[in-house]
N, C-alpha and C positions, 0 to 999 in steps of 0.2 A: 504493500499500500503507499501510496505517495501523499495522502493528504495531510500529512504531518510534518511536511518538509516546507522549507521557505528558500528562496534563492536571492539572497542579497548581493549586491555590488560587490566585487571584490575590493580590498584595500591591505594596506602594509599591516594593519593590526591583524590580518589573517595569517601573516608570513609563518607563524609556528604551527598553527593548524594544518596549512598547506605542506610545511615539511613533514610533519607526521605522514600524510598521505603518501608523499613522495617515498619515505622509507616504508610504508607498508606494501609498494609494489616495486621495491626496490630499484627505483630509478637514481641514477647517480648526481642528481643535482645536488650544488652546494648551496647554503645560505645566500650567498651573494648571487648565484646564479638565478634562484626564484626571485629574491627582490628586483633585480635587473627585469625580468619578464613581467612583473607586475608594474613596475615603475614605467615600463615602454609602452603597456597596452591597457586592455579593459578586461572583465570578465566578471563570473559569478561564483561564489561558493554555495553548497548545498548545505543546509541546516536542518537536522532532525528536532522538530521543536519539543519532541518527547523527553530528551536529555540534553539537548542543548549542543549535539555535537556536530562538527563540521564533518560529513561524511562523503563531500565531493567537491572538484573544482574545475572549472574550465577557462580558459583565457582566450583573447583574440586582440589582434595586433592590426591596426587600420594602415594600409598604404593608399593613402589618396582617398578619394570618394568612390572609386570604382572597384577595388580589391581589397582583400585582406586573408591573412593566416589565422588559422584556429590551432590550439595546441594546450599542452599541459592538462588535457582531459583525462580524472583521476576519479573513480569511484571506489571508495573505501571495500576492500574485499569482501568483508563481513555485510556489506550493504548493496551489493550486486544482485539482480534479479527482481527488483523491485520497479523497475522502469525509470530510475534516477537518471542514468545516462541519457535516455531519450529525452526526459523533460529539461534536462540541463542542454544538451546539445542544441535543441529546440529554441531555448531562450536565447542562447547566444548567435543562434543565425538570425534571430529577430533583432536583437541588438545591432548586429553587424550590417543588416540591410540597407541599402538595396545592393550592398557589394557582392561580388564574385567571392567564392571563398574556398582557399586552398589548404591540405593539410596532410601531413603523413598518419596513415593508420596503422595502429596495431591490430595484432590477430585478433584479438577480443571486440575491437571497436569496427572492425571493417563491415560486419553485416548490419550494425546500426546505420553507418553512412550509406551504405548501399541503399537502405530504405527510404533515407533522406534526401536522394536526390543526387548523390555525389556519383561521379564516374573515375575509373583509374586513368591516369595519362601517363603513367612512368611509375619507375621505381627506385628507390633509394637504397642504397646501400652502406651500412657503417661498418668501417674499418677502424680497429683500435689496436694496442700493444706497444710492446717496447721496442721503438724505434732505433735501430743499430746504425743509421747514417751519420752523416754531419753535415753542417751546412757547405754548400755548393756556390760560389761566387759566379755572377753572370754579369758581365759589363750593362746590360741593358737594365739590371734590377737594383733599386737604392731604397734606402727607407724613406718613408713618407715623410713629407714636411706640411707644416700648417697651410702654405699656400696652395697645396695640392687638393684641399677639402672640396671646393666647387668642381673640380674636375674629377674627383672621385664620386661624387653625388650623382654627376652626369653620366659617368660610365657604368655606376651600379644601377641606375634608373633604367637605362636602356636594355642593360645584359637582363633584368628583373622582367620590364615590361611596368613596373609601378615604381615611383620613388617612395623610399622609405627613410627621410633624413635623419629622424630620430633614432632609429635603429644604428643607422651608419655612424651616427656621431657619438654614440655609445662604444660601438667596438673600437673606432679610432681613439677614445679617451681610454680604454683600459687594457688594449691589446697592443700589440707590436706590428706594425703595418709595412709592408714593403710595396712598392710600385714599379711596374715594369713600363719603359718609355721606348717608342719608336720615334727616334727624332725628336722632335718637340712634342709629340703627342703622347699622352699617357694611355697606355694600351692595355693595363692590366694592373690587380693588385691583390693582396691575400693579407689575411690577419690570422696572428697567433695571439691566444690569450687563455688564461687560465679557467679551466671549466670541467665539471664532473670531477674525473679520477686523476686528471693531470693536465695535459695542454690540447687544447683542440684548434686546429688550422681551418679557417674558414670564415667567411667566403673565399673563395678560389675564383676570382674573374678574370678571365683571358680571352684573346681571340683564337687561340688554338690549345688543342690539349698538350701539345709538347710545351707551349708557354706556359700553362697549368702546373706540369710538373716543375718547371723551371721556379716558378714562384714557390712551390712546396719545398723544395730543395733549398731554397734560399732561407727559409724559416725553420726549417725543422731542426730540432737538437735531440741528442741520446735521450733517451727515456720514454715515459708513457705518452702517446700521441694517439689522437682520435680525429677522424676526417668522415665527413659525411659525403657522398658523391653520388651523381647519378651512376646506374648500372651500365649505362653505355659507355662511360669513360673507362675504357677498357686499357688505354694507356696509361693513365693516372693509378688505375687501380692495380694494374700490374707492378707499378714503381713501388706502391704502396707494400704490397704483399713481399716483395723481393728485399725490401727493407726491414720485414719483420712484423706488419702488421697483418693482422687478419681480419676475415668476414664475419663479422659476427650476428649478421641479421638483415634481413631487408624488410622494406615499409613500403606499401603502395602509395604511390602519390595519388592524391583524389582531389577532383575539383567540382564545386557546384557554381555552375554559372559559366561565365566565358573571360578568361583571362586575358588582360591587354598583350599585343602581340609584342615581344621584345624586338628592339632596333638595333641597327648596327651591326658588328661583326663579334663583339664579345657576348662571351656566354658565361653562366655560372657552373662551374665544374664542381665546386665543393661548397657546401652550404655553411652558413653561420651557426645554425642548428635546425633539429627538427623542427622547433617552435617556429623560428624567424625565416626560416628559408634561405 
């Protein structure tokens, strides 16, 4: 039964309760990771008013007026099977309307998204493990500078099909960013930051898969590394596996609506995260 639940908007006051949900499903997010996701987006928690306990959460992030990402959808294991997930996702979609919505589905969540009008448009593969390589210098790649911000925002928006300035500004602030230039043109970039169990590298945005590998090599250091990339990025994934990372799972990329068409030649080969794309 769901008649005893309420769905209040999420806030920083919910951080500890969300961390408990994350721990219950054994996801790797740290306190700082969840705090950033809340700060950058919107969402709802689900509260069972019979005992005041937070039993679910879901967040979404607007990328302009036409598109959004949905993620961090968790229902406590002991509250599953009550229709809470459906009610939560329907509320989130209403909040995000009229935007088209993209997400990465879990195995458990996929059947629900199928019934809510999402269709699969791709597959994301998560690679992680102890990276055994060392940074490789490429004369086209350098650390980013403050004056690169405008060009980075333009490049990212073209590769994604939608602008996400708040997300990118956050990544630039907390991470270590390198840019790839072709002459006077900024043609690619990648960000390394602390996330989950160690370091995450992404987004990786480039005009070719070879350049995506070069950007990864410029940032990666020995130790635990995670990269989320499209399954068709075979050259990048091959390099990751050769360097000690393993595929630990695939997630269907699902879309409800019509995503804006990316422009230019650059594409996103590595995601910022499952949630933020």
